[in-house]
C-alpha positions as CSV (number, residue, x, y, z in Angstrom):
1,M,20.1,-1.9,-19.9
2,P,16.5,-1.1,-20.2
3,V,14.1,-2.7,-17.7
4,E,11.0,-4.2,-19.3
5,A,7.9,-3.7,-17.3
6,Y,4.8,-5.2,-19.0
7,C,1.6,-3.4,-18.1
8,R,-1.3,-5.8,-18.0
9,L,-3.7,-2.9,-17.8
10,H,-2.7,-1.3,-21.1
11,G,-1.2,-4.4,-22.8
12,R,2.2,-2.9,-23.5
13,F,5.7,-2.4,-22.2
14,A,5.9,0.6,-19.9
15,D,9.5,1.5,-20.8
16,R,8.7,2.3,-24.4
17,L,12.3,1.0,-25.3
18,S,11.4,-2.6,-26.0
19,S,11.5,-3.8,-29.5
20,R,8.5,-6.0,-28.7
21,M,6.3,-2.9,-28.1
22,P,3.7,-2.5,-30.9
23,L,4.1,0.7,-33.0
24,E,0.6,1.8,-32.5
25,A,1.3,2.2,-28.8
26,E,3.6,5.1,-29.5
27,P,2.1,8.4,-28.6
28,K,1.5,10.8,-31.4
29,V,3.7,13.9,-31.6
30,G,2.0,16.9,-30.0
31,R,-0.6,15.0,-28.1
32,R,-0.3,14.0,-24.5
33,P,-1.2,10.4,-23.8
34,A,-4.3,10.0,-21.7
35,N,-2.4,7.8,-19.3
36,R,1.2,8.9,-18.5
37,G,2.3,5.4,-17.7
38,C,1.3,2.2,-16.1
39,P,0.4,2.1,-12.4
40,L,2.9,0.3,-10.1
41,P,1.9,-3.1,-8.9
42,Q,0.6,-3.2,-5.3
43,Y,3.5,-5.1,-3.9
44,L,6.0,-2.6,-5.4
45,K,4.0,0.3,-3.9
46,I,4.2,-1.4,-0.4
47,A,7.9,-2.1,-0.8
48,L,8.7,1.5,-1.8
49,L,6.6,2.9,1.1
50,A,8.3,0.6,3.6
51,A,11.8,1.6,2.3
52,A,10.8,5.3,2.6
53,I,9.6,4.8,6.2
54,L,12.8,2.9,7.1
55,I,15.0,5.6,5.6
56,A,13.1,8.3,7.5
57,L,13.4,6.5,10.8
58,C,17.1,5.9,10.3
59,M,17.7,9.6,9.4
60,R,15.8,10.7,12.5
61,S,17.9,8.6,14.8
62,D,21.1,9.6,13.1
63,A,20.2,13.3,13.4
64,Q,20.2,13.1,17.2
65,E,23.7,13.4,18.7
66,A,24.7,11.7,21.9
67,L,25.2,13.9,24.9
68,S,28.8,14.8,25.7
69,A,30.3,14.1,29.2
70,A,29.7,17.8,30.1
71,A,26.1,17.6,29.0
72,I,25.6,14.3,30.9
73,E,26.9,16.0,34.1
74,D,24.7,19.0,33.5
75,R,21.4,17.3,32.4
76,I,21.5,13.8,34.0
77,I,23.7,13.9,37.1
78,G,21.9,15.4,40.1
79,H,18.5,15.0,38.6
80,A,15.5,12.6,39.2
81,F,13.9,10.7,36.3
82,Q,10.9,8.5,35.6
83,G,12.3,5.8,33.4
84,R,10.4,3.5,31.1
85,K,11.5,0.5,29.1
86,G,8.8,-1.7,27.6
87,I,6.3,-2.3,30.4
88,L,8.8,-1.7,33.2
89,S,8.6,1.7,35.0
90,V,11.3,2.9,37.4
91,S,12.3,6.0,39.3
92,L,16.0,6.9,38.9
93,Q,18.2,9.3,40.8
94,Y,21.8,9.9,39.7
95,G,23.4,11.6,42.7
96,T,26.2,14.1,42.5
97,D,28.2,11.9,44.9
98,G,28.4,9.0,42.4
99,A,25.4,7.1,43.8
100,V,22.5,5.9,41.7
101,T,19.2,4.7,43.2
102,M,16.4,2.9,41.4
103,R,12.8,2.3,42.6
104,S,10.3,0.1,40.8
105,P,7.1,-1.7,41.7
106,L,9.3,-4.9,41.9
107,G,11.8,-3.5,44.3
108,T,14.6,-1.0,44.9
109,G,18.3,-1.0,44.0
110,T,21.4,1.0,44.6
111,G,24.7,1.3,42.8
112,R,27.5,3.6,41.6
113,W,28.0,5.6,38.4
114,T,31.2,6.9,36.8
115,L,31.8,8.9,33.6
116,S,34.0,7.2,30.9
117,G,34.3,9.5,27.9
118,D,30.8,10.4,26.7
119,Q,29.3,7.4,28.5
120,L,27.7,7.1,31.9
121,C,28.8,3.7,33.4
122,V,26.4,2.3,35.9
123,K,27.0,-0.6,38.3
124,M,23.9,-1.6,40.2
125,E,25.2,-3.5,43.3
126,T,21.8,-4.2,45.0
127,G,18.3,-4.9,43.7
128,L,16.6,-7.3,41.5
129,K,18.8,-6.9,38.5
130,K,22.5,-6.2,39.0
131,V,23.9,-4.5,35.9
132,N,27.2,-3.2,34.9
133,E,26.8,-1.2,31.7
134,C,28.0,2.0,30.1
135,L,25.2,4.2,28.5
136,T,25.1,7.0,26.0
137,F,22.1,9.4,26.1
138,T,20.3,11.4,23.4
139,R,17.8,14.2,24.0
140,Q,14.5,13.7,22.2
141,T,12.5,16.6,20.8
142,D,9.9,16.2,23.6
143,G,12.6,16.7,26.3
144,V,12.9,13.0,27.2
145,Y,16.3,11.4,27.2
146,R,16.8,8.0,25.6
147,A,19.6,5.8,26.9
148,S,21.5,3.4,24.6
149,N,19.9,0.5,26.4
150,G,16.4,1.6,25.3
151,L,15.4,3.3,28.6
152,R,13.4,6.5,28.2
153,L,14.1,9.0,31.0
154,T,11.5,11.7,31.6
155,P,12.8,14.4,34.0
156,V,10.7,14.6,37.2
157,E,11.7,18.0,38.5
């Protein structure tokens, strides 16, 4: 099923398969046409560019694997981080004893963490926002860790 794309610039169909295309528009054998085809409309160029960017972003996020339970214990537990999510900035410490402390300009909070498979489950018991969530982590190319809730953790040490 040929797709007909009429080129307003050249006054012909770009697919060269349409029966409605005038014969004089056929290129002569042995000569390269001055114009190899009709330019794409602006809206089509923008749509193709947006699709390419979207695919590139999806591939980048899929290429990063979540940390395993052993990697979480090695790289997250026992370390201090500066966390950022949107405009919120917090200091986080995941202690080796199962305690988690959080400090932000709005207040402090404490809680407990446990490992469940390849997830770090955090239950904040005190503070402004009491959460109970399990997180996965991926390591970014710049050494920052991204949690599954969108929090970016930069190692302080």
